[in-house]
N, C-alpha and C positions, 0 to 999 in steps of 0.2 A: 914152366909155361907150356901150354898145349900146342900141338902142331898147327891147329886152326888159327890161333892168335899169331903165331910166328908168320904164317902165310899171309894173313891180313896186313901185318906190319910190313912185310916185304913188299906186298903189292902196293901199299900206300907210299912207301919210300920210292919204289920204282916209278910211280906215276908223277912224282914231283921232281924228277931229274931231267936234265937236258942231255940229249943224245946227239951224236954226230951223224953225218950222212950215211956212213957205213952201217951204223946200228939201225938207222931208219930203213935202209935197204933190206937188212936182215929181218926186221920186224914186219915190214909190209910185203916182202917178197916181190918187189918190183925193181926194175933197173934204175941205176943212178940217173940216167937220162930222163926217165919218167918223173923221178922226184924233182929234178931241176925244172922240167916243163911245168909240173904242177905248182912248184914254188913261184915261178915267173908269172903264172896265170893267177896267182893269188889264192890258190886252193889250199896251200900248206903254209901255216904260220911259221915264221922262223926268226931267229935273232942272229945278227951278224956281228961278230967281235973280231975286228981286224979282218983277216982273211978267212977266219973260221966261221962256218955256218952251223948253228946249233938249233935243235928242235926241242921244244918242251913237249914231252910225250903225251901228257894228259890233254894239252891244248890241241895237238895234232889229232888225237882220237875224237875230241869234241868236234873239230872241223870236219872230219871224215863222216861222222854220224850225222851232222847237219846236212852235208851233201847227200847222204843216203836218203834222209827224210824228204829232201827237196827234189828227189829224182835226179841228182847230179847237177842241178842248176844252182847257181850262186845267188 
């Protein structure tokens, strides 16, 4: 299997995963407090399972791109 196909499969798999707050902090390079504020403001979609808060990465990317296209307005 070529490297290109492996990269596409890896990218597809990583887009369909749920990540925790620490991983989101690492990917977006913003503080945990900023993530919490954006989540409470409805700017970041999330799923809460018990006490755990998880983020579907592809959905987060879509939400951020939508905000970018709207100039930050919801």
